[in-house]
Backbone as a ProteinNet text record, in pm:
[ID]
protein_1_A
[PRIMARY]
MVARPPDLVKLDMALIRNIDRDPNKQAVVAGMITMMTALGGDIIAEGVETREEYAWLRARGIHLFQGYLFAKPGFESLPEPVIPDQPSI
[TERTIARY]
-311.6	-366.4	-237.9	-195.7	-153.6	-204.2	-130.7	-193.3	-140	-295.6	-215.2	-196.6	-138.5	-114.1	-163.9	-156	-268.4	-270.1	-341.3	-391.3	-330.4	-400.2	-360.6	-277.8	-204.6	-122.4	-144.8	-210.7	-226.9	-69.2	9.9	95.7	34.7	-0.2	-11.6	87.2	-80.2	31.3	148.9	189.5	286.8	394.5	410.4	487.5	489	419.4	382.1	474.5	454.8	477.4	610.9	626.2	752.3	841.5	763.8	877.6	948.9	914.9	1008.6	1150.5	1163.5	1287.5	1367.6	1308	1327.8	1365.7	1496.4	1582.8	1526.1	1547.6	1441.5	1316.9	1237.7	1117	1128.6	1152.5	1217.8	1273.7	1381.5	1392.4	1305.7	1192.7	1103.7	1011.8	934.2	851.9	884.7	1031.5	1094.1	1092.7	1116.9	1121.5	950.9	867.7	732.7	680.7	753.3	686.7	746	890.3	964.7	911.6	797.8	772.6	603.6	537.8	442.4	433.4	550.2	561.2	586.6	653	686.2	571.4	483.9	372.6	265.7	242.7	146.9	56.8	42.5	-32.1	6.9	-105.2	-94.6	-72.8	-47.1	-34.7	-112.2	-129.2	-214.1	-195.9	-134.8	-58.9	-148.1	-174.2	-277.2	-206.1	-299.6	-220.6	-202.4	-133.4	-107.5	-159	-17.9	-118	32.3	81.7	206	210.7	213.7	267.1	408.5	479.9	608.7	613.5	497.6	450.2	432.6	349.1	230	395.6	427	571.6	652.3	718.6	766.3	737.7	604.4	512.7	463.7	419	419.8	531	641.4	742.3	795.4	808.5	833.2	708.6	589.8	472.5	337.7	381.3	244	100.5	13.1	-43.4	-214.3	-220.3	-366.6	-311.1	-429.5	-379.8	-528.7	-468.9	-580	-539.7	-576.2	-574	-572.5	-542.8	-611.2	-544.7	-460.1	-459.4	-499.4	-596.4	-717.8	-811.9	-835.6	-1017.9	-971.3	-1071.2	-1032.6	-1248.3	-1237.8	-1361.1	-1462.4	-1583.1	-1686	-1791.5	-1900.2	-1957.4	-2106.6	-2161.4	-2340	-2294.2	-2162.1	-2167.7	-2031.2	-2010.4	-1906.5	-1797.5	-1710.9	-1603.4	-1553.3	-1481.2	-1448.8	-1299.5	-1315	-1138.2	-1053	-891.2	-826.2	-727.1	-685.9	-570	-419.5	-355	-234.1	-205.3	-182.7	-96.6	-187.5	-322.1	-428.2	-475.7	-462.1	-547.8	-649.6	-660.1	-789.2	-929.7	-1011.5	-1161.9	-1195.9
137.4	176.4	92.6	251.4	261	203.5	101.4	27.2	201.1	208.9	284.5	217.1	359.6	249	248	160.4	115.1	238.4	291.9	376.3	355.9	243.3	169.6	7	-5.8	-95.1	-134.2	-275.1	-315.1	-385.6	-369.7	-480.1	-616.5	-698.8	-799.8	-795.9	-852.2	-857.1	-941.9	-1054.3	-1114.5	-1028.4	-937.3	-865.7	-739.1	-704.9	-604	-612	-753.4	-839.7	-811	-773	-704.6	-614.7	-576.7	-463.5	-434	-325.1	-231.9	-313.7	-474.7	-519.8	-622.3	-608.2	-721.7	-612.8	-562.3	-534	-569.9	-703.7	-731.2	-705.5	-691	-629.3	-533	-422.3	-294.8	-261.3	-304.6	-291.6	-290.3	-377.7	-422.5	-292.4	-275.9	-170	-54.8	-0.2	136.5	109.5	39	4.7	40.8	-33.6	5.9	139.3	156.2	328.2	386.4	432.8	503.8	455.6	339	279.2	376.7	367.8	433.5	611.3	631.2	808.1	819.8	759.2	789.9	766.4	635.3	623.6	730.8	816.9	879.3	812	610.4	584.7	649.4	509	512.8	389	343.9	228.5	235.7	114.5	59.8	-27.6	-53.3	-149.1	-255.5	-382.4	-444.3	-519.6	-562.8	-672.7	-608.6	-455	-357.2	-392	-464.9	-491.8	-433.6	-343.3	-362.6	-188.7	-125.9	44.6	77.5	-64.8	-48	-66.3	-129.8	-130.6	-34.4	40.1	132.1	264.7	290.1	363.2	388.4	258.3	251	308.7	223.3	254.4	439.9	475.9	602.8	713.2	598.3	775.5	810.9	668.4	674.4	698.3	767.7	832.5	719.7	614.7	561.3	597.4	633.3	676.2	584.6	470.5	427.2	262.8	279	115.5	51.3	-108	-208.1	-256	-272.8	-387	-390.9	-509.5	-526.3	-437.9	-336.4	-200.9	-71.4	-126.9	-16.2	-20.9	-140.5	-181.7	-352.7	-398.3	-579.7	-580.1	-707.9	-730.2	-753.7	-693.1	-706.1	-813.3	-851.1	-922	-843.8	-816.1	-774.2	-591.5	-609.4	-417.4	-388.6	-233.2	-163.3	-190.2	-208.1	-191	-60.3	5	92.2	160.5	216.1	248	321.4	270.1	337.8	428.1	533.3	580.4	629.7	564.8	529.3	686.5	778.9	907.3	1032	967.1	1088.5	1050.5	1102.8	1069.2	1008.2	901.7	880.3	923	951.5	1064.9	984.3
-3271.6	-3154.8	-3052.2	-2966.1	-2856.7	-2723.3	-2694.7	-2545.8	-2437.7	-2365.7	-2240.4	-2121.6	-2043.4	-1896.7	-1824.5	-1734.1	-1610.9	-1539.6	-1488.6	-1371.1	-1277.6	-1243.2	-1114	-1087	-994.7	-941.9	-815.6	-775.5	-631.5	-615	-519.8	-517.2	-373.5	-395.3	-314.3	-166.6	-112.7	28.3	81.8	-19.9	12.4	-28.2	-144.9	-146.9	-36.3	23.6	158	268.9	338	405.3	487.2	568.9	672.3	533.8	443.5	362.6	438.7	560.3	587.9	630.2	657.6	665.7	581.3	415.6	352.6	237.5	188.9	125.8	-24.8	-33.5	-221.2	-207.9	-113.5	-118	-160.3	-106.6	-78.5	-228.3	-273.2	-443.8	-532.3	-521.9	-636.4	-592.4	-434.3	-429	-466.3	-478.4	-549.3	-707.3	-756.4	-899.8	-971.1	-889	-879.4	-910.9	-799.9	-796.9	-872.2	-932	-1014	-1186.9	-1193.6	-1315.9	-1331.4	-1217.1	-1195.9	-1180.1	-1162.8	-1140.3	-1284.5	-1352.6	-1495.3	-1516	-1589.9	-1667.8	-1598.1	-1475.4	-1448.9	-1344.1	-1321.4	-1265.1	-1123.7	-1016.5	-881	-863.2	-709.9	-654.4	-506.6	-525	-336.2	-293.7	-173.8	-105.3	-20.8	-69.2	-42.6	110.2	169.4	317.8	444.7	482.6	545.1	678.7	733.4	890.4	1032.2	975	1062.7	1039.8	1139.4	1186.5	1080.5	1088.3	1016.3	808.7	797.3	688.2	640.8	728.3	661.1	642.2	722.5	732.1	637.2	686.1	479.2	405.4	344.3	205.2	233.3	292.8	300.9	310	352.3	323.5	152.8	97.1	-38.4	-159.2	-63.5	-171.7	-123.7	-132.1	-190.3	-65.1	-125	-39.1	-50	-81.9	-109.8	-58.5	62.6	116.7	150.8	205.4	235.7	349.3	410.1	544.7	675	724	890.3	957.5	970.3	1010.6	1021.3	921	906.5	979.1	938	967.1	910.9	1042.8	1030.9	973.2	890.5	808.4	902.2	911.2	958.5	895.4	1007.1	981.6	923.6	851.3	875.4	976	885	989.4	891.7	956.8	885.6	968.9	941.8	1043	1080.9	1208.4	1272.7	1180.7	1093.2	1064.5	1105.9	1116.8	1198.8	1082.3	1120.8	1050.5	1120.8	1103.7	1203.2	1243.5	1096.9	1137.6	1209.5	1217.5	1299	1458.5	1557.7	1650.5	1705.3	1761.4	1836.4	1801.4	1774	1768.9	1943.7
[MASK]
+++++++++++++++++++++++++++++++++++++++++++++++++++++++++++++++++++++++++++++++++++++++++

């Protein structure tokens, strides 16, 4: 039986933090992007907190994100999401 490759890989927030300024983290994520592209899978970046982190990841083709940049957790309510590429409504 042949193992099926993963459909989705989640990048931990420790790897995402300050990725726009850290060449070591950039190298690791670039390798993950290459691998998942070859496998036909997708990547989600967890813990995105700054526009700079978001821009770096987005420029490299990642399009699934989680983090405080988009919405803060809410208590007994749904938070209002923010999408950095779009003007406020």
